[in-house]
C-alpha positions as a printed Julia matrix, in Angstrom:
235×3 Matrix{Float64}:
 125.02  113.7    98.4
 124.58  114.18   94.53
 121.33  112.49   93.4
 122.12  109.28   91.69
 122.22  109.79   87.83
 120.03  107.34   86.54
 120.03  106.47   82.03
 117.28  106.1    79.98
 116.65  104.65   76.47
 115.94  106.69   73.72
 114.65  105.42   70.09
 115.61  107.6    66.94
 112.53  108.34   64.34
 113.76  108.93   60.98
 111.58  111.73   60.05
 111.21  114.77   62.69
 109.71  118.09   62.15
 110.3   121.32   64.2
 111.06  124.19   63.41
 112.48  124.51   59.86
 114.2   120.66   60.51
 112.8   117.28   59.4
 116.04  115.13   60.11
 116.56  112.04   62.1
 116.29  112.81   65.97
 116.72  110.35   69.05
 113.92  110.86   71.32
 112.03  109.79   74.65
 108.69  111.32   76.11
 109.64  113.86   78.48
 107.35  111.56   81.36
 110.41  109.75   81.54
 113.26  111.83   82.88
 110.65  113.83   84.51
 109.2   111.06   86.57
 113.15  110.15   87.56
 113.55  113.57   88.83
 110.61  113.79   90.39
 111.74  111.04   92.39
 114.75  112.7    93.32
 117.13  111.39   90.06
 119.45  112.98   87.45
 118.65  112.01   84.28
 120.66  111.24   80.84
 119.08  110.53   77.87
 121.06  107.29   76.15
 121.02  107.5    72.62
 121.58  104.3    70.74
 125.4   103.03   70.58
 127.28  100.27   69.67
 126.34   97.23   72.05
 130.11   97.05   72.69
 130.31   99.82   74.29
 126.97   98.97   77.04
 129.01   97.67   79.55
 131.35  101.41   79.53
 128.37  103.13   79.18
 126.84  101.95   82.65
 129.77  102.28   84.49
 129.24  106.12   84.89
 125.55  105.37   85.71
 123.97  104.51   89.34
 120.62  102.94   87.37
 118.97  102.73   84.3
 115.58  102.56   82.81
 114.35  100.95   79.94
 111.69  102.66   78.25
 108.87  102.09   75.66
 108.57  101.48   72.56
 107.87   98.93   69.85
 107.81   94.99   69.54
 111.32   93.27   70.56
 112.1    90.71   67.15
 111.08   87.55   67.65
 114.35   86.48   66.23
 115.81   87.55   69.74
 113.79   84.71   71.28
 113.58   81.96   68.92
 110.32   82.59   67.69
 108.55   83.16   63.63
 107.5    86.62   63.79
 103.21   86.75   63.72
 101.96   89.0    61.06
 100.65   91.38   63.69
 104.46   92.11   65.34
 105.28   94.85   64.32
 108.6    95.56   62.21
 112.2    95.12   63.63
 113.77   98.38   65.35
 117.09   96.01   64.89
 119.64   98.54   66.33
 117.85   99.48   69.63
 117.04   95.88   70.47
 121.02   94.85   70.01
 121.59   97.98   72.04
 119.1    97.44   74.52
 120.01   94.37   75.38
 123.46   94.74   75.33
 122.24   97.41   78.39
 120.35   95.32   80.11
 122.87   92.54   80.29
 125.41   94.8    81.55
 123.38   95.89   83.73
 122.5    92.55   85.4
 126.52   91.82   85.3
 127.12   94.83   87.54
 123.99   94.83   89.7
 123.15   98.09   88.55
 119.41   99.05   89.3
 117.06   98.36   86.2
 113.56   99.62   85.66
 111.91   98.42   82.1
 109.33  100.02   81.2
 106.2    98.48   78.45
 108.82   96.98   76.05
 111.57   97.83   78.58
 110.24   95.27   80.64
 109.64   93.26   78.12
 112.78   93.43   77.02
 114.31   93.03   80.45
 112.41   89.31   80.13
 113.72   88.27   76.69
 116.85   89.38   77.91
 117.28   86.66   80.26
 116.1    84.0    78.08
 112.16   84.53   78.29
 109.85   84.83   75.59
 106.53   87.0    74.4
 103.14   87.08   73.6
 102.99   88.47   70.18
  99.32   89.84   70.72
  97.26   90.36   73.3
  93.86   91.64   73.09
  92.27   94.23   75.55
  95.49   96.36   76.58
  94.52   99.14   73.94
  91.3   100.52   73.77
  91.74  103.37   71.46
  95.4   104.25   68.91
  97.39  106.78   71.12
  95.26  106.43   73.48
  96.14  105.32   77.41
  93.83  102.88   78.85
  94.02  102.47   82.61
  93.3    99.37   84.22
  94.09   97.65   87.87
  96.65   94.96   88.67
  97.19   93.14   91.81
 100.28   93.19   93.73
 101.53   89.54   93.83
 102.66   89.39   97.77
 105.6    88.56   99.13
 107.83   91.04   95.85
 108.94   93.44   96.38
 106.99   95.56   94.16
 103.84   94.19   96.16
 106.04   95.55   99.43
 106.55   99.06   97.21
 102.25   98.92   95.98
 100.85   96.57   98.68
  96.74   97.63   96.89
  95.47   96.96   93.73
  96.22   99.8    91.9
  94.7   101.81   88.14
  97.7   101.95   85.74
  98.06  103.79   82.55
  98.91  100.79   79.55
  98.92  100.57   76.01
 100.24   97.01   74.31
  99.35   94.26   72.77
 102.31   91.56   73.24
 103.31   90.32   76.83
 105.49   88.12   78.9
 104.85   84.48   78.15
 107.61   82.11   79.66
 109.97   83.9    82.47
 113.21   85.12   82.37
 116.34   82.69   84.32
 115.45   84.11   87.98
 112.56   86.12   87.23
 109.33   85.92   88.9
 105.64   87.55   88.46
 105.47   90.63   91.32
 101.63   91.72   89.63
  99.1    90.69   87.08
  95.67   91.9    84.69
  92.72   91.08   86.01
  92.74   88.66   82.85
  95.76   87.09   84.26
  98.57   89.36   81.76
 101.34   89.88   83.43
 102.24   93.13   84.72
 105.11   92.83   86.52
 108.65   91.18   86.76
 111.42   91.03   89.07
 114.58   88.98   90.2
 113.49   88.2    94.03
 117.41   88.82   95.0
 116.78   91.08   97.73
 120.35   92.6    96.95
 119.66   92.48   93.17
 116.99   95.88   92.54
 115.7    94.22   88.73
 111.73   95.47   88.08
 109.69   95.49   84.85
 106.2    96.91   84.72
 104.26   96.38   82.0
 102.68   99.54   82.1
 103.67  103.52   81.74
 104.29  104.83   85.27
 106.09  108.14   83.07
 102.11  109.0    82.52
 101.08  108.47   86.09
 101.74  111.01   89.67
 102.23  107.57   91.28
 106.61  107.96   92.57
 106.57  105.22   93.85
 108.44  102.28   92.17
 110.62  105.25   90.26
 111.71  106.38   94.01
 112.39  102.69   95.18
 115.05  102.75   92.28
 116.56  105.83   93.08
 116.98  104.93   96.75
 118.51  102.13   95.14
 120.6   103.71   93.15
 121.94  106.35   95.41
 123.02  103.05   97.41
 125.28  103.08   94.59
 126.35  106.88   94.26
 130.21  107.25   95.73
 129.78  110.47   98.43
 132.88  112.38   97.02
 135.56  113.24   99.01
 135.07  116.88  100.84
C-alpha cells in the first residue's frame, strides 16, 4: 500500500541567503517533513497559492499539516490589532484559511501546529488572545512545559499522560470555533490542543511543536487516518 501523501504548508521569506543567492524562498523547517516521514507518511510541501486553488490541491492529498509561523491577522476574527501582534502575513493567511476550509469541507485529516492550531480555530469562527506571557522564555529557543490532556478526547486517547512539550508562542485560543472542544491545556489554563469530537473526522490542533520532539503519537494518528483515505492501487 502506498504511503499517504501529507501536504505541509510553507511560507515565503523575502530575503533568504544560500550560496551566492539572496532571493525570496518558500520554506518550512525540516522537522515537519521528517516527522511525517517518521510516522509513515510521504510529505509534500505546499507553497502559497491562490485561495481558489485550495480545493483542487486538497483533492490530491490524503492529509494536511498547517505549520507554525507568524500571528494570524486579527482582521480574520474581527478584532482590533494589539500593538504586540506581529505584522500581517496576508498571503499566507488567505492561503492557509482556504486550505483549512477545503480540508474541513472534504473531511481531509488535518493537524494544525502552533499558528496552524490558531488558524484552525479562526477558520471555524473562533477568536484568539493576542498576547500571553510565559510560553516563550528566550527568543529563538523552544521552552518546555507540561500539557494536561482532557479525558475523553482524541488527544487524551493518544497521549493519556501529562506530557512535556516544546513550545514557542505568545498568542492562544480564546473563543472556540464551531464544533471544537479543548483536548489539552497548560498548567496556567492556556488552551494547548483543540479538536473536532466527531469520530468520523480527524481534526486536531496542538499549540506546541511536535516537529521538535521525538514523540510521533499525534502524527502517527494523522497518518493512520490519512491511510484510510489512500486508494489501494488495482493490480
